C-alpha positions in Angstrom: 181.6 8.3 -34.2 181.6 9.3 -30.4 177.7 9.6 -30.1 177.8 5.6 -31.4 180.6 4.7 -28.8 178.9 6.6 -25.8 175.5 5.0 -26.7 177.2 1.6 -27.1 178.9 1.9 -23.7 175.6 2.7 -22.2 174.0 -0.2 -23.7 176.5 -2.3 -22.6 176.0 -1.3 -18.9 172.5 -1.7 -18.9 172.6 -5.0 -20.3 175.1 -5.9 -17.8 172.7 -4.7 -15.0 169.6 -6.0 -16.4 170.2 -8.9 -18.6 170.2 -11.3 -15.6 167.3 -9.9 -14.2 165.5 -10.7 -17.7 166.9 -14.0 -17.8 165.5 -14.7 -14.2 162.2 -13.6 -15.4 162.1 -15.9 -18.1 163.2 -18.9 -16.4 160.5 -18.2 -13.7 158.1 -19.6 -16.5 160.2 -22.5 -17.1 158.6 -25.9 -16.9 161.8 -27.5 -15.9 163.7 -26.9 -12.6 167.0 -26.5 -14.5 168.3 -22.9 -14.9 170.2 -23.6 -18.0 167.6 -25.6 -20.6 164.1 -24.1 -21.5 161.5 -27.1 -21.7 158.1 -25.1 -22.0 156.1 -22.5 -20.5 154.3 -22.9 -17.2 152.8 -20.8 -14.4 153.3 -23.9 -12.1 156.3 -22.3 -9.7 153.9 -19.1 -9.0 151.2 -21.4 -8.0 153.7 -23.4 -5.8 155.0 -19.8 -4.5 151.7 -19.2 -3.0 151.5 -22.6 -1.2 154.8 -22.3 0.2 154.7 -21.5 4.1 158.3 -21.1 4.3 158.5 -18.7 1.7 155.6 -16.7 2.5 156.6 -16.7 6.1 159.9 -15.4 5.6 158.3 -12.7 2.8 156.2 -11.6 5.5 158.7 -11.2 8.1 161.1 -9.2 5.6 158.4 -7.0 4.8 157.3 -6.5 8.4 160.8 -5.8 9.6 161.4 -3.6 6.5 158.4 -1.4 7.1 158.8 -1.1 10.8 162.4 -0.6 10.8 162.0 2.2 8.0 159.5 4.3 9.6 161.3 4.2 12.8 164.6 4.8 11.4 163.2 7.6 9.3 161.5 9.4 12.4 164.7 9.0 14.3 167.0 10.1 11.6 165.3 13.1 10.8 164.9 14.4 14.2 169.0 13.7 14.5 169.6 15.6 11.2 167.4 18.7 12.8 169.6 18.6 16.0 172.7 18.3 14.1 171.8 21.2 11.5 170.4 23.5 14.2 171.8 23.0 17.5 175.2 21.7 17.3 178.5 24.2 16.8 180.8 23.3 13.8 183.2 21.3 15.6 180.3 19.2 17.1 178.7 18.7 13.7 182.1 17.4 12.4 182.6 15.0 15.2 178.9 13.8 14.8 179.1 13.4 11.1 182.2 11.3 11.2 180.6 9.0 13.7 177.5 8.9 11.5 179.6 8.1 8.3 181.1 5.1 10.3 178.3 2.7 10.2 178.0 3.3 6.3 181.9 2.8 5.7 182.1 -0.1 8.2 181.9 -3.7 6.7 178.4 -5.1 7.5 180.0 -8.3 9.1 181.8 -6.1 11.7 178.4 -4.4 12.5 176.5 -7.7 12.5 178.7 -9.4 15.0 178.9 -6.3 17.0 175.3 -6.0 17.5 174.8 -9.6 18.0 177.5 -9.3 21.0 175.4 -6.3 22.3 172.0 -8.5 22.5 173.8 -11.2 23.8 175.6 -8.8 26.6 172.0 -7.3 27.4 170.6 -10.8 27.4 167.9 -10.2 24.7 166.8 -13.2 23.2 167.9 -13.3 19.7 164.6 -13.3 17.3 162.3 -11.0 15.3 162.6 -8.1 18.0 166.8 -7.9 17.7 166.3 -8.1 14.0 164.1 -5.2 13.9 166.2 -3.3 16.3 169.5 -4.0 14.2 168.0 -3.2 11.0 166.6 0.1 12.6 170.0 1.0 14.0 171.7 0.3 10.6 169.5 2.2 8.9 169.6 5.7 10.7 172.8 6.8 9.4 171.5 6.7 6.0 168.4 8.8 6.7 170.4 11.1 8.6 172.6 11.4 5.3 169.4 12.1 3.0 167.9 14.8 4.9 170.7 16.8 6.1 171.3 18.0 2.3 167.6 19.2 2.1 168.1 21.2 5.3 171.2 22.8 4.2 169.5 23.9 1.2 166.5 25.5 2.9 166.3 29.3 3.1 165.8 29.7 6.8 164.5 33.1 5.8 161.4 31.9 4.6 160.6 30.3 8.0 161.2 33.4 9.7 159.4 35.5 7.2 156.2 33.2 8.0 157.0 33.8 11.9 157.1 37.7 11.4 153.6 37.3 9.7 152.2 35.9 12.6 152.5 32.2 12.0 153.0 29.9 15.0 156.5 27.7 14.9 154.5 24.8 14.5 152.3 26.0 11.6 155.3 27.4 9.7 157.2 24.3 10.0 154.4 22.2 8.7 153.7 24.8 6.0 157.1 26.0 5.2 159.8 23.9 6.4 158.5 20.2 6.2 157.3 20.3 2.6 160.8 21.4 1.3 162.7 18.8 3.1 159.7 15.9 2.4 161.7 14.8 -0.6 164.9 14.1 1.5 162.5 12.1 4.3 160.9 10.1 1.6 164.4 9.5 -0.1 165.6 8.2 3.3 162.5 6.0 4.0 162.8 4.4 0.6 166.8 4.0 1.2 165.9 2.3 4.7 163.4 0.2 3.4 165.3 -1.1 0.3 168.5 -1.8 2.5 166.4 -3.6 4.7 164.9 -5.8 2.5 168.3 -6.5 1.0 170.3 -7.1 4.0 171.9 -10.7 4.7 174.9 -10.3 7.0 173.6 -8.3 9.9 170.1 -10.4 9.4 172.2 -13.5 9.8 174.0 -12.6 13.0 171.1 -11.0 14.6 168.0 -13.1 14.3 167.4 -16.2 16.3 166.6 -19.9 15.6 163.4 -20.5 13.4 163.0 -16.7 12.4 164.1 -16.2 8.2 164.0 -13.3 6.2 164.1 -13.8 2.6 167.9 -13.3 2.3 168.7 -16.0 4.8 165.9 -18.5 3.4 167.6 -18.0 -0.2 171.0 -18.4 1.5 170.0 -21.8 3.0 168.5 -22.7 -0.3 171.5 -22.0 -2.2 173.4 -24.9 -0.5 171.3 -27.7 -2.2 170.0 -25.5 -5.1 167.7 -22.6 -5.8 164.2 -23.8 -6.3 162.0 -22.1 -9.4 159.9 -20.5 -6.9 162.2 -18.2 -5.7 162.7 -16.8 -9.6 158.7 -16.2 -9.3 159.2 -14.4 -6.2 161.9 -12.3 -7.6 159.9 -11.6 -10.9 157.0 -10.4 -8.7 159.0 -8.1 -6.5 160.8 -6.6 -9.5 157.6 -5.9 -11.3 156.0 -4.7 -8.3 159.0 -2.1 -7.8 159.0 -1.1 -11.5 155.2 -0.3 -11.6 155.5 2.0 -8.4 158.6 3.7 -9.8 156.6 4.4 -13.2 153.6 5.5 -11.1 155.9 8.0 -8.8 157.8 9.5 -12.0 154.3 10.0 -13.7 153.1 11.8 -10.9 156.2 13.7 -10.4 156.0 14.8 -14.2 152.1 15.7 -13.8 153.4 17.9 -10.8 155.8 19.7 -12.6 153.3 20.4 -15.8 150.7 21.7 -13.3 153.6 24.1 -12.1 
């Protein structure tokens, strides 16, 4: 009985999470613009998606900002994690970690308004540059918080043993330390990339006129009704992420099998 209840509970939770996505996918093939009535199968919205300059432009801005900000945040966050782990005393670590948690716990609207005021104060023109800078700043704490646990788990005696055996510090880092913390770095980068694509509030306050990303574009559409091409775009993005996830899991499983 308990086994049945646990499975039923899990099924309800997963249904609550994924049923709306499946409905969105189904209605991306609906010949009607209605989001409630099915009138027949069509690929019309996928064709219109690739003909829409506004959606493709917003998608290009979104991916460009997400990729660049994720890479910059990963580099900055990884270096910061090393500095916190290696070069700070306990009291300094505690202070810096509290400051690191603050942007994560802080409401996005406060962060967005603060960054907007900062950019205006230093006389920066709001646009794609400020949007990229804001996303990078926003993502750095998440990278630090994913890399630090890997540094704490690393056995430093392995690095010291490599030095005793004649390896240079740079070679020992590349061959010993970096592979051990790489999962944390990749996780931080993926986290930063996902947060950047998903963000609306900070983007809304730090971008300029004429520069849209997907979240801002969809928000502007919501006032007059979401166009079915957004369903098609969401379907493509969901299936792309799903395929990438399956490929990564398969590669991890094959690596474990070889080991």
